[in-house]
VMD Tcl script that draws the C-alpha trace (Angstrom):
set ca {
  {-26.60 1.78 10.55}
  {-26.68 0.61 6.94}
  {-26.84 3.33 4.28}
  {-29.13 2.48 1.35}
  {-29.01 3.49 -2.30}
  {-32.32 5.29 -1.90}
  {-31.03 7.35 1.05}
  {-27.94 8.38 -0.91}
  {-29.91 9.28 -4.05}
  {-32.51 11.33 -2.18}
  {-29.97 13.09 0.06}
  {-27.81 13.91 -2.94}
  {-30.75 15.35 -4.86}
  {-31.56 17.68 -1.95}
  {-27.88 18.63 -1.59}
  {-27.38 19.30 -5.31}
  {-30.54 21.39 -5.53}
  {-29.19 23.67 -2.81}
  {-25.93 24.61 -4.53}
  {-25.68 26.15 -8.04}
  {-22.35 24.41 -8.79}
  {-23.93 21.02 -8.07}
  {-27.15 21.46 -9.99}
  {-27.34 19.10 -12.90}
  {-25.00 16.61 -11.25}
  {-26.84 13.34 -11.50}
  {-26.78 10.61 -8.85}
  {-23.82 8.21 -8.86}
  {-23.97 4.80 -10.47}
  {-24.60 1.92 -8.05}
  {-23.08 -1.48 -8.83}
  {-25.03 -4.56 -7.68}
  {-21.87 -6.52 -6.84}
  {-18.19 -5.91 -6.17}
  {-17.24 -7.76 -9.37}
  {-19.47 -5.55 -11.52}
  {-18.26 -2.50 -9.59}
  {-14.71 -3.25 -10.73}
  {-15.78 -4.18 -14.26}
  {-17.82 -1.00 -14.73}
  {-15.01 1.21 -13.49}
  {-12.40 -0.54 -15.63}
  {-14.54 -0.20 -18.75}
  {-15.30 3.44 -17.99}
  {-11.59 4.14 -17.49}
  {-10.82 2.69 -20.92}
  {-13.51 4.90 -22.46}
  {-12.37 8.04 -20.65}
  {-15.55 8.17 -18.57}
  {-14.94 10.09 -15.31}
  {-18.01 8.91 -13.42}
  {-17.98 7.77 -9.81}
  {-19.19 4.22 -9.12}
  {-20.51 3.15 -5.72}
  {-20.90 -0.27 -4.16}
  {-22.72 -1.01 -0.90}
  {-21.41 -4.30 0.56}
  {-24.11 -4.43 3.25}
  {-21.83 -3.82 6.23}
  {-22.86 -0.19 6.70}
  {-20.05 1.23 4.54}
  {-20.11 2.78 1.07}
  {-17.25 2.00 -1.32}
  {-16.47 4.38 -4.16}
  {-14.23 4.12 -7.19}
  {-13.38 6.89 -9.64}
  {-13.17 5.51 -13.15}
  {-10.77 8.06 -14.65}
  {-8.16 7.80 -11.88}
  {-6.86 5.10 -9.56}
  {-8.57 6.42 -6.46}
  {-10.99 4.74 -4.07}
  {-12.73 5.49 -0.79}
  {-14.62 3.81 2.05}
  {-17.23 6.04 3.71}
  {-19.00 5.14 6.95}
  {-21.46 8.02 7.25}
  {-23.97 9.55 4.86}
  {-22.38 12.99 5.41}
  {-19.05 11.61 4.16}
  {-20.72 10.19 1.04}
  {-22.40 13.52 0.26}
  {-19.11 15.37 0.71}
  {-17.30 12.97 -1.64}
  {-20.04 13.33 -4.26}
  {-19.78 17.12 -4.01}
  {-15.99 17.01 -4.25}
  {-16.22 14.80 -7.33}
  {-18.75 17.10 -8.99}
  {-16.58 20.18 -8.37}
  {-13.38 18.49 -9.52}
  {-15.03 17.42 -12.79}
  {-15.36 21.12 -13.63}
  {-11.56 21.46 -13.62}
  {-9.28 23.84 -11.79}
  {-6.42 23.51 -9.33}
  {-6.56 22.33 -5.76}
  {-6.95 25.86 -4.39}
  {-9.89 26.53 -6.73}
  {-11.59 23.28 -5.68}
  {-11.04 24.09 -2.00}
  {-12.47 27.57 -2.49}
  {-15.55 26.30 -4.34}
  {-16.27 23.66 -1.71}
  {-15.68 26.18 1.07}
  {-18.25 28.56 -0.40}
  {-20.83 25.77 -0.35}
  {-19.92 24.66 3.17}
  {-16.91 25.89 5.19}
  {-16.52 22.39 6.66}
  {-16.22 20.97 3.13}
  {-13.44 23.41 2.29}
  {-11.52 22.51 5.44}
  {-12.09 18.82 4.79}
  {-10.71 19.09 1.26}
  {-7.59 20.93 2.47}
  {-7.07 18.30 5.14}
  {-7.49 15.44 2.66}
  {-9.54 13.36 5.09}
  {-13.21 12.48 5.36}
  {-13.95 14.03 8.76}
  {-14.20 17.73 9.58}
  {-10.64 18.51 10.74}
  {-11.22 21.93 12.26}
  {-8.37 24.37 11.62}
  {-5.76 23.03 9.18}
  {-2.22 24.18 10.02}
  {0.23 24.94 7.21}
  {3.67 23.34 7.08}
  {5.77 26.50 6.92}
  {9.05 24.65 6.29}
  {11.29 23.95 3.33}
  {10.60 20.27 2.55}
  {13.99 19.83 0.87}
  {15.63 20.44 4.24}
  {13.87 17.32 5.49}
  {13.32 13.86 4.09}
  {12.31 15.11 0.63}
  {15.92 16.02 -0.27}
  {16.70 12.39 -1.12}
  {13.76 11.92 -3.50}
  {15.41 13.20 -6.69}
  {18.52 11.04 -6.48}
  {16.45 8.02 -5.43}
  {14.88 8.03 -8.90}
  {18.30 6.69 -9.95}
  {18.58 4.38 -6.93}
  {21.02 6.69 -5.13}
  {22.29 6.69 -2.47}
  {20.85 3.17 -2.05}
  {18.06 1.09 -3.55}
  {16.61 0.19 -0.14}
  {15.81 2.84 2.46}
  {14.79 1.01 5.64}
  {13.63 2.65 8.86}
  {12.84 1.04 12.21}
  {11.24 2.46 15.35}
  {10.93 0.95 18.82}
  {8.21 1.41 21.42}
  {8.01 4.84 23.11}
  {10.94 5.38 25.44}
  {13.17 2.92 23.59}
  {15.46 3.16 20.56}
  {16.70 0.67 17.99}
  {20.50 0.50 18.21}
  {21.83 1.33 14.70}
  {25.17 -0.46 15.23}
  {23.52 -3.67 16.38}
  {21.09 -3.50 13.46}
  {23.92 -3.02 10.94}
  {25.87 -5.94 12.45}
  {22.84 -8.24 12.30}
  {22.49 -7.41 8.61}
  {26.12 -8.41 8.09}
  {28.12 -5.16 8.29}
  {31.88 -5.53 8.80}
  {32.38 -5.59 12.62}
  {35.79 -3.88 12.37}
  {34.36 -0.94 10.41}
  {31.37 -0.64 12.73}
  {33.68 -0.65 15.77}
  {35.96 1.93 14.15}
  {33.04 4.25 13.35}
  {33.90 4.28 9.63}
  {32.21 7.06 7.72}
  {31.49 7.65 4.05}
  {34.39 10.09 3.72}
  {36.76 7.35 4.95}
  {35.64 5.02 2.16}
  {35.86 7.80 -0.43}
  {39.38 8.78 0.70}
  {40.86 5.51 -0.55}
  {42.05 5.76 -4.17}
  {40.05 8.95 -4.66}
  {36.85 7.00 -4.19}
  {37.54 4.54 -7.02}
  {37.51 1.54 -4.69}
  {34.23 2.59 -3.19}
  {32.80 3.11 -6.66}
  {33.51 -0.56 -7.34}
  {32.23 -1.76 -3.97}
  {29.32 0.53 -3.18}
  {26.85 -2.24 -4.04}
  {28.14 -4.21 -1.05}
  {28.00 -1.33 1.42}
  {25.44 0.09 3.82}
  {24.84 3.37 5.64}
  {23.23 3.51 9.06}
  {22.34 5.86 11.90}
  {19.44 7.38 13.77}
  {17.36 10.49 13.11}
  {14.65 11.37 15.60}
  {12.78 8.25 16.69}
  {13.82 6.20 13.64}
  {16.95 4.12 13.05}
  {17.85 3.87 9.37}
  {19.82 1.26 7.46}
  {20.33 1.94 3.75}
  {21.73 -0.66 1.39}
  {21.55 -2.26 -2.04}
  {21.67 -6.06 -1.91}
  {21.16 -7.82 1.41}
  {24.05 -10.22 2.12}
  {23.45 -13.94 2.62}
  {22.82 -14.71 6.27}
  {21.16 -11.40 7.14}
  {18.85 -11.87 10.15}
  {20.43 -15.27 10.84}
  {20.22 -14.56 14.58}
  {16.46 -14.13 14.90}
  {16.54 -13.86 18.69}
  {19.06 -11.02 18.53}
  {16.94 -9.27 15.91}
  {13.84 -9.62 18.08}
  {15.80 -8.17 21.01}
  {16.20 -4.89 19.09}
  {12.63 -4.10 20.11}
  {11.41 -3.01 16.68}
  {7.73 -2.02 16.74}
  {7.42 -0.27 13.35}
  {9.31 -0.62 10.07}
  {9.18 1.27 6.79}
  {10.89 0.01 3.64}
  {11.23 2.08 0.49}
  {12.60 -0.14 -2.26}
  {13.67 0.63 -5.82}
  {14.19 -2.00 -8.50}
  {17.16 -0.91 -10.59}
  {16.46 -0.20 -14.28}
  {12.78 -1.17 -13.93}
  {11.35 2.03 -12.41}
  {9.54 0.10 -9.69}
  {9.41 1.91 -6.37}
  {7.54 0.36 -3.47}
  {6.47 1.17 0.09}
  {6.08 -1.38 2.87}
  {4.91 -0.31 6.32}
  {4.74 -2.78 9.21}
  {3.46 -2.20 12.72}
  {3.78 -4.93 15.33}
  {5.08 -7.23 12.60}
  {1.89 -6.88 10.54}
  {1.48 -5.01 7.24}
  {-0.39 -1.71 7.53}
  {-2.40 -1.91 4.32}
  {-6.00 -2.16 3.17}
  {-4.92 -4.98 0.88}
  {-1.87 -6.82 2.32}
  {-1.74 -9.00 -0.79}
  {-1.00 -6.06 -3.10}
  {2.19 -4.05 -3.53}
  {2.11 -0.32 -2.80}
  {3.94 1.46 -5.61}
  {4.92 5.11 -5.42}
  {4.02 5.64 -9.06}
  {0.35 5.16 -8.13}
  {0.48 8.63 -6.67}
  {-0.68 11.43 -8.96}
  {-0.61 14.98 -7.66}
  {-4.03 15.86 -6.29}
  {-5.13 12.23 -5.97}
  {-4.89 9.92 -2.97}
  {-2.62 6.91 -3.58}
  {-4.22 4.94 -0.72}
  {-7.89 4.19 -0.04}
  {-9.50 7.25 1.49}
  {-10.94 6.30 4.85}
  {-8.53 3.33 5.01}
  {-5.63 2.49 7.31}
  {-3.14 4.60 5.32}
  {-5.36 7.66 5.15}
  {-2.95 9.51 7.42}
  {-0.49 9.56 4.52}
  {-3.19 10.74 2.10}
  {-3.88 13.65 4.42}
  {-0.20 14.54 4.69}
  {0.06 14.48 0.89}
  {-2.84 16.91 0.49}
  {-1.20 19.32 2.93}
  {2.11 18.96 1.07}
  {0.40 19.70 -2.25}
  {-1.28 22.84 -0.94}
  {1.65 24.10 1.13}
  {4.35 23.44 -1.48}
  {3.08 24.11 -5.01}
  {6.74 24.64 -6.01}
  {7.41 20.92 -5.65}
  {6.74 19.37 -9.04}
  {8.44 16.05 -8.27}
  {5.78 13.66 -6.95}
  {8.47 11.63 -5.16}
  {9.51 14.75 -3.21}
  {5.88 15.34 -2.19}
  {5.50 11.67 -1.26}
  {8.66 11.72 0.87}
  {7.73 15.00 2.54}
  {4.37 13.49 3.46}
  {6.18 10.50 4.99}
  {8.20 12.90 7.10}
  {5.09 14.78 8.21}
  {2.99 11.69 8.93}
  {5.57 9.23 10.28}
  {8.57 11.40 11.11}
  {11.00 9.79 8.64}
  {14.19 11.77 8.14}
  {17.71 11.39 6.74}
  {20.69 13.62 7.63}
  {21.31 15.49 4.38}
  {24.44 17.26 5.63}
  {25.99 13.99 6.85}
  {25.60 12.51 3.38}
  {26.86 15.62 1.61}
  {29.90 15.95 3.89}
  {30.60 12.23 4.08}
  {29.88 12.01 7.80}
  {27.22 9.28 7.67}
  {28.29 5.96 9.22}
  {29.04 3.32 6.58}
  {30.45 -0.19 6.29}
  {30.93 -2.94 3.76}
  {29.30 -6.29 4.22}
  {31.66 -8.61 6.08}
  {33.61 -11.08 3.94}
  {32.34 -9.68 0.64}
  {34.44 -8.53 -2.30}
  {32.86 -7.69 -5.62}
  {29.17 -8.53 -6.02}
  {28.17 -11.59 -8.02}
  {26.73 -10.38 -11.37}
  {23.87 -12.86 -10.94}
  {22.82 -11.12 -7.74}
  {22.57 -7.67 -9.31}
  {21.08 -8.69 -12.67}
}
mol new
graphics top color blue
foreach p $ca { graphics top sphere $p radius 0.5 }
foreach p [lrange $ca 0 end-1] q [lrange $ca 1 end] { graphics top cylinder $p $q radius 0.2 }
display resetview
């Protein structure tokens, strides 16, 4: 059923009148078209205006955009819209996440739980993490700021009951068959010349293995001819893929998530950059296809206030929502499987420029 501007305005007035913290919060601004919706929000952002702008496309949904931050939502029920308006009104008063959760919870316990969950539906009881995130995937976040251990962190998962063979994947990318067959590890490469040779050649190396349900292949530049055997690649049975890519010296860090060969994104034409994420704000459209990661981020923020690095929070949320992991001890002790690209010597400067 389509939600109208009048319904939202009247329902919000009744809601605001019933809660002291919401009294005086005027109705949101409604844009007559998507183009004006974007223009209004952009202008308000330039002027430091923190209002919330709504657009009703006529398909039964309500789209919202916060002017002061890069955050959007798609609501499908009037109750969701009212919650989001209340959340916005409370957050405009300032305070940390715990204070916002407490204020919303005093108005409506379901609102407090919803805020802690980070989603738009009433989640019921929200379980805390209870683990050290740096023992999981988040350990690699700090070094990845400097593109270490590799600029590309790629993960692949097969259908339930199957696994993606890490050796076959590495070979299809172009890893040296002799080193793959020998089970060469990072400590083997570092043992030669005290690691000086590897320091010169690390840009033409890869690391690979499997953690949980995911097979990982980490590398810098992809060699020419990677994926040349498309039938063999298809035979790996990959159903899901996650790529985290860093552009050296440009501070560009991107996320690509594919399921069934199709991008999982509300806007497949745009690039998802990690720097869009600001603590306390959802980097993906709330109510969209990546909302599961938004929810994991909110839990990470509340459960781990000691984490000040947004990349660490982002990576921990990827572990919680998708199960991504990397073996920290294997990297620290040089036990991770590694190989150089076959037939490569020193990288061409043009390729790494």
